C-alpha positions in Angstrom: 2.6 8.5 -8.2 3.4 10.3 -5.0 1.5 10.3 -1.8 1.5 13.7 -0.1 0.5 14.7 3.5 -1.8 17.5 4.3 1.1 19.9 4.8 2.4 19.2 1.5 -1.0 19.8 -0.1 -1.5 23.0 1.7 2.0 23.9 0.4 0.9 23.5 -3.0 -2.1 25.6 -2.6 0.2 28.4 -1.0 2.8 28.2 -3.7 0.1 28.2 -6.3 -1.6 31.2 -4.8 1.4 33.2 -3.6 4.3 32.5 -5.8 2.4 31.7 -9.2 -0.6 34.2 -8.5 -3.2 31.6 -9.4 -6.3 32.7 -7.2 -7.6 30.3 -4.8 -11.2 30.6 -6.6 -9.6 29.2 -9.7 -8.2 26.3 -7.8 -11.7 25.7 -6.3 -13.4 26.0 -9.7 -10.9 23.5 -11.3 -11.4 21.3 -8.2 -15.0 21.2 -8.9 -14.8 20.7 -12.4 -12.8 17.4 -11.7 -15.3 16.2 -9.5 -18.3 16.9 -11.9 -16.3 15.4 -14.7 -15.7 12.2 -12.6 -19.3 12.1 -11.4 -20.7 12.3 -14.8 -18.5 9.2 -16.0 -19.0 7.1 -13.0 -22.9 7.9 -12.6 -24.2 8.8 -15.8 -27.5 7.7 -15.2 -27.8 9.9 -12.0 -30.5 12.9 -12.4 -31.1 13.9 -8.8 -28.3 14.8 -6.6 -27.9 15.8 -2.9 -24.8 17.8 -1.7 -23.8 18.0 1.9 -21.4 21.2 2.4 -19.6 21.8 5.5 -18.2 25.1 6.7 -14.9 25.3 5.1 -13.3 25.2 1.5 -14.4 21.7 1.1 -17.9 23.0 1.2 -17.0 25.7 -1.2 -16.0 22.9 -3.4 -19.2 21.4 -3.0 -21.1 24.5 -3.8 -19.0 25.1 -7.0 -20.0 21.4 -8.0 -23.7 22.3 -7.3 -23.7 25.0 -9.8 -21.8 23.1 -12.5 -24.2 20.1 -12.2 -27.1 22.3 -12.2 -25.8 23.8 -15.7 -25.5 20.3 -16.9 -29.0 19.6 -16.4 -28.8 17.7 -12.8 -31.8 18.4 -10.2 -29.5 19.5 -7.2 -30.1 20.0 -3.5 -27.5 21.6 -1.3 -27.5 21.0 2.5 -25.2 23.7 4.3 -24.4 21.8 7.5 -23.7 23.4 10.8 -24.3 27.1 12.0 -21.1 28.7 10.9 -21.4 31.1 8.4 -19.2 30.5 5.1 -16.3 32.9 4.5 -13.9 33.7 1.7 -14.1 31.7 -1.7 -16.7 29.3 -0.1 -19.1 32.3 0.7 -18.6 33.7 -2.8 -19.7 30.1 -4.2 -22.8 30.3 -1.9 -23.7 33.6 -3.2 -23.4 32.6 -6.8 -25.3 29.4 -6.3 -28.1 31.4 -4.7 -28.1 33.7 -7.6 -28.3 31.0 -9.9 -31.2 29.5 -8.3 -29.5 26.6 -6.5 -31.9 24.9 -3.8 -29.9 25.5 -0.7 -31.2 24.5 2.9 -29.3 25.3 6.1 -29.0 22.2 8.5 -28.2 23.2 12.1 -29.3 20.6 14.1 -29.5 16.7 13.5 -33.6 16.8 13.7 -33.4 19.3 10.7 -31.9 16.7 8.1 -34.5 15.6 5.5 -36.1 12.4 5.9 -34.5 11.0 2.8 -37.7 10.7 0.8 -36.7 13.4 -2.1 -35.8 10.4 -4.5 -32.1 11.3 -4.7 -30.2 8.9 -6.6 -26.5 10.2 -5.8 -25.1 12.0 -2.9 -21.9 14.1 -2.6 -19.9 14.6 0.4 -18.1 17.8 0.7 -18.5 18.4 4.5 -14.7 18.2 5.4 -11.5 17.5 3.4 -8.1 16.1 4.3 -7.5 18.5 7.1 -9.7 17.2 9.7 -7.9 15.7 12.7 -10.5 15.1 15.2 -13.7 12.9 15.6 -16.6 14.5 14.2 -19.5 15.5 16.8 -23.0 17.0 17.0 -24.8 17.8 13.7 -21.7 16.8 11.6 -21.6 13.3 13.0 -25.4 13.1 12.6 -25.0 14.2 8.9 -22.5 11.3 8.3 -24.7 8.9 9.7 -27.7 10.2 7.7 -25.5 10.0 4.6 -24.3 6.4 5.1 -28.2 5.5 5.8 -29.5 7.2 2.5 -29.1 4.3 0.4 -27.6 5.8 -2.5 -24.0 5.7 -4.0 -21.8 8.7 -2.2 -19.2 10.7 -3.9 -16.7 12.1 -1.7 -14.8 15.5 -2.3 -11.3 14.9 -1.4 -11.7 12.5 1.4 -14.7 10.9 3.2 -15.7 13.3 5.9 -14.4 12.0 9.4 -11.4 10.5 7.9 -8.0 12.4 8.8 -5.8 12.9 5.6 -2.5 11.9 7.2 -3.9 8.9 9.2 -4.5 5.3 8.3 -6.8 5.1 11.4 -10.5 5.4 11.4 -10.8 8.1 13.9 -14.7 8.3 14.4 -17.9 8.7 12.6 -17.0 8.9 8.8 -18.8 8.6 5.5 -18.5 5.3 3.5 -17.9 6.5 0.0 -18.3 4.5 -3.3 -16.1 7.1 -5.1 -13.7 9.7 -3.8 -12.0 12.3 -6.0 -8.9 13.9 -4.6 -6.7 16.6 -6.1 -3.2 16.5 -7.5 -1.9 13.4 -5.3 -3.6 11.0 -3.1 -3.1 11.5 0.7 -2.1 8.6 3.2 -5.6 8.0 4.3 -6.5 7.1 0.7 -4.2 4.4 0.3 -3.4 2.9 3.6 -5.8 0.5 5.6 -8.0 0.6 7.4 -9.0 4.3 6.3 -8.9 3.1 2.5 -11.9 0.9 3.1 -14.0 4.0 3.2 -12.6 5.8 0.1 -14.3 3.2 -2.5 -12.9 4.0 -6.0 -10.5 6.7 -6.1 -10.0 9.3 -8.9 -7.0 12.0 -8.8 -8.1 15.0 -10.5 -5.7 17.9 -11.4 -6.1 21.7 -10.1 -4.5 22.9 -12.9 -1.2 24.0 -11.2 2.1 23.6 -12.9 3.9 20.0 -12.2 6.8 21.8 -10.6 4.9 23.0 -7.9 4.0 19.3 -7.0 7.3 18.0 -7.8 9.0 21.0 -5.3 6.9 20.0 -2.2 8.5 17.5 0.3 7.1 13.9 1.0 8.7 10.3 0.9 5.5 8.1 0.0 5.0 6.6 -3.4 2.5 4.2 -4.9 3.9 1.2 -6.9 1.8 1.3 -10.1 1.7 -1.3 -12.9 3.7 1.3 -15.1 6.5 1.8 -12.4 6.7 -1.9 -11.9 7.4 -2.2 -15.9 10.1 0.2 -15.8 11.9 -1.6 -13.0 11.5 -5.1 -14.4 15.0 -6.4 -15.5 15.0 -7.1 -19.2 16.9 -9.9 -20.9 19.7 -9.3 -23.8 19.4 -11.6 -26.7 22.9 -13.0 -25.6 21.6 -13.7 -22.2 22.8 -16.6 -20.3 22.0 -18.1 -16.9 25.0 -16.5 -15.3 24.0 -12.9 -16.0 20.9 -13.1 -13.9 22.3 -13.9 -10.4 22.7 -16.9 -8.3 20.2 -17.1 -5.3 21.0 -19.3 -2.2 18.1 -19.9 -0.1 18.5 -21.3 3.5 14.9 -22.6 4.5 13.0 -25.5 5.8 13.0 -27.7 8.8 11.2 -31.0 9.9 7.6 -30.9 8.7 8.2 -27.6 6.8 10.0 -28.5 3.6 7.0 -26.9 1.8 8.6 -23.5 2.7 11.8 -24.2 1.1 10.2 -25.5 -2.1 7.9 -22.4 -2.4 10.8 -20.0 -1.9 12.8 -21.7 -4.5 10.1 -21.9 -7.0 9.5 -18.3 -6.3 13.0 -17.3 -7.1 13.1 -19.4 -10.2 9.7 -17.9 -11.6 11.3 -14.3 -10.5 13.8 -14.7 -13.3 16.8 -15.8 -11.0 19.5 -17.6 -13.4 20.5 -20.3 -10.9 18.8 -21.0 -7.4 20.2 -23.2 -4.7 18.1 -24.4 -1.8 20.2 -25.0 1.5 18.2 -27.3 3.5 18.6 -29.8 6.6 20.1 -33.0 4.9 16.7 -35.1 5.8 14.8 -32.9 3.4 16.9 -32.9 0.4 15.1 -35.6 -1.3 11.9 -33.8 -0.7 13.1 -30.4 -2.1 14.7 -31.7 -5.0 11.7 -33.6 -6.2 9.4 -30.9 -5.6 11.4 -28.1 -7.2 13.0 -29.4 -10.4 14.7 -26.1 -11.5 16.5 -25.4 -8.5 19.6 -27.1 -6.8 20.0 -28.5 -3.3 22.6 -28.0 -0.5 22.6 -30.6 2.4 23.4 -28.8 5.7 23.6 -30.5 9.2 20.6 -30.8 11.3 20.1 -31.0 14.9 17.7 -33.4 16.9 14.6 -31.3 16.1 15.3 -31.5 12.2 16.2 -27.8 12.3 19.6 -26.6 11.0 22.3 -27.1 13.7 24.5 -24.1 14.6 27.5 -25.8 13.1 25.6 -25.6 9.5 26.1 -21.7 9.5 29.8 -22.1 8.7 29.0 -24.1 5.6 26.2 -22.1 4.5 28.4 -18.8 5.0 31.4 -20.5 2.8 28.7 -21.4 0.2 27.0 -17.9 0.1 30.5 -16.4 -1.0 30.2 -17.5 -4.7 26.5 -16.4 -4.8 24.6 -13.2 -5.1 21.9 -13.0 -2.7 21.2 -15.1 0.3 17.5 -15.6 1.8 17.2 -16.6 5.2 14.2 -17.7 7.0 11.2 -19.7 5.5 10.3 -22.6 7.5 13.2 -22.5 9.9 11.5 -23.6 12.9 11.9 -22.2 16.4 15.2 -24.3 17.0 17.4 -22.6 14.6 18.1 -19.4 16.4 22.0 -19.6 17.0 22.2 -20.7 13.2 20.4 -17.7 12.5 22.7 -15.4 14.7 25.9 -16.7 13.1 24.5 -16.2 9.4 23.4 -12.6 9.9 26.6 -11.7 11.4 29.0 -13.8 9.1 27.2 -13.7 5.6 29.0 -11.0 3.4 26.5 -10.6 0.7 23.0 -9.1 0.2 20.6 -10.8 2.9 16.9 -11.3 2.8 15.5 -12.1 6.1 12.1 -13.6 6.5 9.8 -15.6 8.7 11.5 -17.6 11.5 14.8 -15.8 11.1 12.9 -12.5 12.1 11.5 -14.0 15.1 14.8 -15.4 16.2 16.3 -11.8 16.1 13.5 -10.2 18.4 15.4 -8.1 20.5 18.5 -8.3 18.5 18.1 -5.8 15.6 21.6 -4.4 16.3 22.7 -7.8 14.4 21.2 -6.5 11.3 22.4 -3.0 11.8 26.0 -4.2 12.1 26.0 -6.2 8.9 28.3 -4.6 6.3 26.3 -6.0 3.4 22.7 -4.5 2.4 19.7 -6.3 4.1 15.9 -6.7 3.3 13.7 -7.7 6.2 10.2 -9.0 5.3 8.1 -9.3 8.4 4.4 -9.2 8.9 3.1 -7.3 11.7 3.4 -9.8 14.2 7.1 -10.7 13.3 8.0 -6.7 13.1 6.1 -6.3 16.7 8.5 -9.0 18.1 11.7 -7.8 16.5 11.1 -4.2 18.0 9.8 -5.3 21.2 6.0 -3.8 21.0 2.6 -5.2 20.7 1.1 -6.5 17.4 -1.8 -4.1 17.5 0.3 -1.2 17.8 2.0 -2.1 14.7 -1.2 -2.7 12.8 -2.6 0.8 14.1 0.4 2.5 12.9 2.2 0.9 10.1 3.8 3.7 8.7 5.2 4.8 11.8 6.6 1.3 12.9 8.1 0.6 9.4 9.9 3.9 9.6 11.0 2.8 13.3 12.2 -0.8 11.9 14.4 1.1 9.3 15.9 3.1 12.1 16.5 0.2 14.3 18.0 -2.1 11.7 19.4 0.1 8.9 17.8 -2.2 6.3 15.2 -2.1 3.8 11.7 -3.2 5.3 9.0 -4.9 3.6 6.0 -4.7 6.0 3.5 -7.3 4.5 -0.4 -6.9 4.4 -3.0 -5.0 2.9 -1.0 -2.3 1.1 2.3 -3.6 1.9 5.1 -1.0 2.6 8.6 -1.0 1.4 10.6 1.3 3.4 14.0 2.5 2.4 17.1 3.4 4.6 17.1 6.8 2.9 13.6 7.5 3.9 11.4 6.8 1.0 8.4 4.6 1.4 6.7 2.3 -1.4 2.9 1.5 -1.1 2.1 -1.6 -3.0 -1.3 -1.5 -4.7 -1.8 -5.3 -5.5 -2.9 -8.3 -3.7 -6.3 -9.7 -1.9 -7.3 -11.2 1.2 -7.2 -14.9 -0.1 -3.5 -14.5 0.1 -3.7 -14.5 3.8 -2.6 -18.0 3.9 0.5 -20.2 4.8 3.4 -20.0 2.3 2.4 -17.0 0.3 5.2 -15.2 2.2 7.7 -17.7 1.1 7.1 -17.2 -2.5 7.6 -13.6 -1.9 11.1 -14.1 -0.5 12.0 -16.0 -3.3 10.8 -13.3 -5.8 12.6 -10.5 -3.6 15.9 -12.3 -4.0 15.6 -13.0 -7.5 15.0 -9.5 -8.3 17.8 -8.3 -6.1 20.3 -11.1 -7.8 19.5 -9.5 -11.2 20.8 -6.4 -10.3 18.0 -4.0 -9.0 18.6 -1.9 -5.8 17.1 -3.7 -2.6 14.2 -1.1 -2.2 13.2 -1.5 -6.0 13.6 -5.4 -5.7 11.4 -5.5 -2.8 8.7 -3.4 -4.1 8.6 -5.0 -7.5 8.4 -8.3 -5.7 5.5 -7.2 -3.5 3.8 -5.8 -6.8 4.2 -8.9 -8.8 3.5 -11.0 -5.9 0.0 -9.3 -5.3 -0.7 -9.4 -9.0 -0.2 -13.1 -9.3 -2.6 -13.4 -6.2 -5.1 -11.3 -7.9 -4.9 -13.4 -11.0 -5.0 -16.6 -9.0 -8.2 -15.5 -7.0 -10.1 -15.2 -10.5 -10.1 -18.8 -10.7 -9.7 -20.0 -7.1 -12.1 -17.3 -5.1 -10.4 -15.8 -1.9 -11.1 -19.0 0.3 -9.7 -21.6 -1.5 -6.6 -19.7 -2.6 -3.3 -21.7 -1.9 0.2 -20.4 -2.0 1.0 -23.0 -4.6 -1.8 -21.2 -6.8 0.6 -18.0 -7.2 3.6 -20.0 -8.9 1.5 -20.6 -12.3 0.2 -17.0 -12.3 3.6 -15.5 -11.9 4.4 -15.7 -15.6 1.1 -13.9 -16.5 1.8 -11.2 -13.7 5.2 -10.8 -15.0 4.1 -10.7 -18.8 1.6 -8.2 -17.8 4.1 -5.9 -16.3 6.7 -6.5 -19.1 4.2 -5.3 -21.7 3.0 -2.1 -19.7 
């Protein structure tokens, strides 16, 4: 499913009206019918509805919703908020509503808002749509606060008022919706945190425009859905053998962090890699062997701190020559920087860079860009901030902007972890993940993800698809695990037994 920005959404309307000759009033009617259908399905017991309408076309949508709800037997009250007179199609909707007998009140000041004693059991927010780009003020801000305090479920038309369609930020006072009905495609604010927290459930309704119009507008954002993950998941031939599904080499671990190597290896095994080898400091071989039965180990020299010695890089690069994908980073610690520099520069095969290896490369993104083989980096916001030399809060506040910047700086596919994980491709496309939960914010879950990315990549998927599929399956395993553990008790190892269930579900989609 594509995610389109406000400009693209407006282009859909323009092409539909100017080039296809579909009247704007028809688009407004279709939007209203989509809202009414979703409302009736989600709130079948509702009887009395209040609809807050703003001064633009979103208010016109709300008035059309009022008409259709009244025809279906609902008791409807409309509050026209603000002093501006409606124009165009919205004004026509107001005129029809008044002739139909729909109750309409004008609310020009905050004191004119009703006291909420009319026993409404549902509210509809049609104040502002996706085009808002500044904080709400005056009577509109008051109307949002009034709506949030009303104590009944709220359905937002297109986007909760007060959010900006193109921004993941909470720009000011905004409606906290229980359900949002948008049109044709979601917008960035619908699917990116923290704005998405105000959206509630999301329904995408059609406007009745030809699919070619939507396909023809520009936009580089897409959702990873279960159906798409099912299309991507590698399938096995009846004559399959382990050599057909790739050999993953994982360079991981240091004194006190052998678990990272184990989790990454087990993630790669569960992800379907034909063979997995864990390259670890020599002192960890016994521990990793015992904890990951299906993978092999390769002992490499360690320095005094228990991390890889710089001289281990040459041995790893030599071993990597006969493997398909190398994953570098889980649990390396802070003393393996020289080792990381040598491996990133010298390993001539697909490379996944994670965790400590990303931190070691802070300020050295040019080493990644200089690689001749494809690279995937999998940072969390703090690691990406260190790599780019910016503050972590800046990355958190503009994840889309900084994931694009990371692609420009490194030439790599970038998987930015977190709620709604982003996978950005060097050619400009960005995938947004739809699985996962807060319980996964615990040590080790990222190591499992690294193993999955390497496994899917070794099985022949393109880098970005391997990363996006891994993010989806990893999050789905976390969602299945949290059903048994709850969020607080979830541990990284809990994901491993759920990976088969997650993969089976995706495979059967």
